[in-house]
N, C-alpha and C positions, 0 to 999 in steps of 0.2 A: 504494499500500500505507499501511494505517495500523496502527499498534499502539496500540488503545486501552486505556486504564489508567481505571477507576473505574467500571467497569460491574459486573453481578451477581457478586458474590464478589470483585471486582477482579481476576479472570482476564484474561489477555491474548487480544485477538482479533486474528485475520490475516484480510483478505481479498484475494484476487486476481482476483477476478470479472470486472473490467472492466480493458480496455487503457488504457495511457495515453491513445492517441487517443481513444478511445470519451469519455473523461473530459473532456480538452479541448474537444472537441465539444460536448457537454453544455454546460459552461461557456459557451462562446462562443453557444450557442442563446438560454441563459437570458439572456446580457446584452443580445443583439440582437433578442430579438423578446418578444413580449407572451405566450407560452406559460405556462400554469402546469406546472409539474412535477408528478410522482404521486409516491407515497411510495417505490416502489422506486428512482425515480432520484435521489431525497432522499437516501435511504440508501446507494446507490452514491458519493454525495458524499461523505457521512459519512466512510465507511470508505476511498475508493479517491482521491480527490482530495489535491492535497499541501496545507498550511496556506496557503501561498502564492497558491495557486487560489482557495481559499475567501474569503481576503481581497480578493482582486480583486475578486472575484463579488461578494461581500456590498457591498463599500463601493462599487461602482458604482451597484450598485441602491438603497442608500440615499441616493447622492449625486443620482439621479435623484427621489427621493421627498422628501428634506429637504435639498437643498444648504445648507451654509456654516452651518447653525446647529445647534446642540446645547441643550435643555431642561433644566430642572429645577423641583421644585415647591419654594417656599421654605415649610416648615411646623411646625407643633409637634406632637408625638407625647402625645396624651391617653390614658393609660393608665388605663381608666374599670374595667377589672373582669380582673384577671389570673389569676382561679380560671377552671377549664375542666373541663367531663365526660371530655376526651378526654386519651390520653396519646401521645404522639408521642414515641419513642425518640431524637430529637435536640433536642428542645425546652426550652428554660429558661425561656421565657416563662411558661408554669403554674406558679404558685405553689398550695401546700397550707397550708390552716388551721394557724396556727402558726407561718408563716414571717414574719421580720420584714419582708420587701418583697412582703408583700401589698398590693393599690391596690384601693381601691373608693372611688371619689370621688364626693363629692357636688355637688351645682349650682355651690355657692360656690367650691370647690377647683376644679371646671374653668373656673370662669370667670375665677379670678384665674390660673390658668397662661394660659388664651387670650389674657387683655388684656396679658401680658408679650408675648406673642408679635406682638400687634399692634403694640407699641412698639418692635419689630425687625421690625418690616416683613414679617412673614409674610402668607399667604393663605391656607395650607389648615390646617386643624384635623382631623389624621388621629384616628380615634376608634375604639380599638381595645377589643376584649372578647375574653375567654376564650369557648370554643363551648358556649351553653348553660348556664352554670355555677349555673343557679336549681335545675335538674332534679337535678344532684346534690347541691347545699349548701344546707342547711336553713338555713344562716347569710345566705345571700344570698336567700333568699326573702323573711327576715323582714326583712334592711335594705331590699328593694324596698318590701315593703309598708310598712315604718316611714314611706319617703317619700312612698308613697300611689300607687306603682304594680305592676300586677298582674304586667308581665312585663318582661323587662330590654329587650327591644325597645321597649315603651312610654317606658321611662326613657332610651333612646338616642335616641328621636326628640324627646323635649323637651327634652334637652340638646342637641342639634342647631340645634333650633329658639331657643334661648337666644342659641347663639352666633351664630347670623346677625343676630337681632335686636339684642343687643347690642354686638357688635364687628365684624359685618359679614365676619368670615372666611366661607370655605366649607367646611363639614363632608365628610370623605370616609370613610364609615366601612366597616372590616373586622371585622364579627363573626361571622364564620365562614358555614356554609351556613345560609340562612334560607329561610321559606317565601314563596309568593308574596303572600301578605297581609301579610307581616312587610315584605317587600319595597318594595311599593306604600306603607307607611306610611310607609317611610323616605325613598322617593323625593319626599317633598314637601319634605324639608328637609335633602337630600344635592346637592351639585352632581356628585359619582359615588359608585359603590360600588367596592369591593374583593373580590375573592374568588380565592385562587390555587388553580388547578386542582392544581397541584403534579404530578401525574402521572395518566394516564388507565390506568396498569396496576393490574388487579384483583388480580395477583400480590404488590405490596405490601403489600395488607392481608391478606395469609395469615399463617399461624403463623409466630412468630419474624420476623416483617418490621417493618419502621417504624412502618407504620401500625396495625398488627393491636388495638389498641386505643384506636383512633380513628375512630369509624364516621363521623364527619363527612367523614372524608376519604376515603372509599370513591369511588372517579371517578363512580358512579350518583347518587349525593347531589350533590357538586359540579356535576356538568353539569346537574342538575335545578335547582338554584339558579341557573347560568349562562343557563339557558333561559330562566327566569323572569324574569332583568335582561332579556333580550332582549326578551321579550314586552310587558314595561313600558317599552320605550325607556329604559332608565338606562345613561349610561355607564358601561361596567365595566372596570375593569383587573385582571386575570387574568396566569398566569403559570405556571411551572417550577421545581422546585427540585433542580437539577442534581446526581447524585452519592451519592444515598442508595441506591444498588442498584439502578437501574433500567438498561437496556440502551438502545442506540442506535436498536433497532428501537422502543421506548416511547417515548422522546423525538420522535421522528418521528410515530409515531401521536399523541401527545398535541397535539404541534403543529397536525396535522391536522385534529382534533378541534375546536381553538380556531379556526382558519381556518374549520371549517365552519359553526360558531356565528355567525362575525362574519358569513359569507355568506349566512346566513339572516336575520339581524335587526339587521346593521349597528351592532351596540352595543359592541363590543370596542374600548377607545380605547388600550389598551396591552397590550403582553404583556411582562412582567418575566422576564428570564433569570437566576434566583438560583442561585449556587454554595453548595454546602452547606459550612459550617465545622463543625467539631467542636467540642462543648463540652464543659468539665469536669463531670464531675457525671451525665452523661449516658448510656445503654447505648451511644450512641454516639459516645462521648468517644475511643475509641480507633480508630474507622473512620476510613480514610484520605479527606483530600480529594479531589476533582478534580483530575485534572493539568490545568494551565493549558491544554494542547492540546486535552483533551478538551472543557472548556468551553469553549473559543474557539470549537472545529468546531461544539458545540450553538448558540452563539449564530448563528454563521455559517447555517446551516441555516434555524433561525428566521426571519431575514433574507430569505434565499432562497425559503421557500415561503412569506413575505407580504412581498413586497416593499413594499406601500403599509400597512403597520402601523408604529406607534410601538413599537421595541424597546428596554428599558433595561436595564442592569447597574447595580447599587448598588454606588456608587464605595467605600463602607468595606469591602468582603468582599475586596477584592485590593489588594495591595499597589501593583502597577502598571495600577491601572486605567483609564488612559487608553489602554493597548494595545486596549481593547474596542473603542476608535472604529475601529480596521483592522476589526473583522467587523462592521460595520455598525450598529450603535446608533445612536440619535438623540436619547437622553436617559437624563438621572443617576437621575429617581426623585426622591423627596422629599429634601431635606438640611433639617435643622432646625439654627439659632442659638440653639434655646433647651432643647431636650431630649436625653436620649441616644435610642439606637435600643434600646430597651426589648426588641425580638424578639433583637437580637444585641449585648447590652451591653458585650461584650468588644471591639467593632469600632467606634470612634468616628466619626461622620461626618468626614470632611477637612473644613477651612474653605472657605466657599462662594467666597471669594479664591483659594484652591489652586486649586480646581476649573476658576475662570475662568481662570486662568493656564496650566492643565495642556492644556484645550480649547485656549485660543488657542495654545498653542505646537504642535497639530495642525492648524492652521489654520481654526479655527470659530470662533464668537461664541457665549458662553454667555448663554443669555435665559431668563429666568424665566416661566414658566407657570402657568396656575391649576390645581387638581385635576379639572379637565374640558379636555379639548382644543379648540383651537381650531375645529376642522371640526365640532365638535359645537354651536357657537354658531354657524356658517353655515350650518347644514343647515337646509332647511324642516320636518323634522320637528320635534316638540316632544318636546325630549330634559329640560328643565329648568322646574320649578314656577314660577308669578311669583313667590315669596317668594327662591327661589334665584337666578330671571335678573335680579331688581333688585339684588344684590349683585355677581354676576358684570358686570353694566354698569359699576358705579362702580368696577370695580379692573382691568377690561381696556381694552385697547387697539385700535385697527382693525383690528389682526393677529389679535386674539383673548389675546393676551399681556398679561402685566402692565404696566400702564402706567409708565414710567420715573420718572414724577412720584410715584409711590406708593413706589418703592422708595430715591428721593433723600432 
């Protein structure tokens, strides 16, 4: 029995559908066979397994997949353009004209930021923009035109190429839902791309819901972009935002969609499980964050459904972030010694040295990775352009992780 908090309207849900014996048998079967569980079985575990059972099972699967090592990406957050055509009820990243914290960075400013990051031994340049701001804002269109660009994608591509050629850092762009042609352009100068599914729930795009005024967050749009990434052999990071009103059923459905995309194309390199954090000044500022147990269950189910997937929990959004090692994660995501997390500005990244100590205390070695995972470097398929591969080879060791000599 599990009483969940943090689902639709934060109602409590209780299920008694499965006996203790049935759940124990299912956990044992998952651990000791190669069978893939279905959605109903995953939901049964979400509701009916004890948290200890989920911890035991997800940790066991993680240790079979990635024993002894947890990774992170040493990054710089390039807040390129934080105007956005969408409005999500939980977001403070988006700014409006007149805000003092608007960011519209030209090439020189980007280069200055990234050069500092290189001196601090970063390997990833995370390029973030709002969703198609040039559609909504004349000021953005004029800004781009003045610099000689017709579209924001064209500018992002040029910035990424500059970063690689002048610094050797590897761009990882998160610019929202992009067309296949736009992704093809960015593939040439990005080591990987990022696009959060957040949720497969159409309901969350309905009237009065978090994504009502965010057309790019409609799952149909997100899935189309994620599919295009697969068709183009782009290593892709995606994930879910947990605690914005979804149900456990919708969490499982979302994870199964990601799993299906990866089975079709083999391009999903990482699944981020991110817990919702209420932010002052938003429509959801008083909405309760998901309970720790609810979130831990969601993370564990992600590992159980995708035992051979890289699973991340951001360390800056939870006080006791080390506890999520217990539910099967193997990565902390990007951590910057240079910039803040502009998406979650009230939640600073813990120092890398602290993350290393905490990880070590749980019996794991912390290793720096590139923004493209090692398995995509060793794969016979061509996931990287020649330009990107040249920088990857300069930064990576024989395991596909960051050279210790670079970090020294």
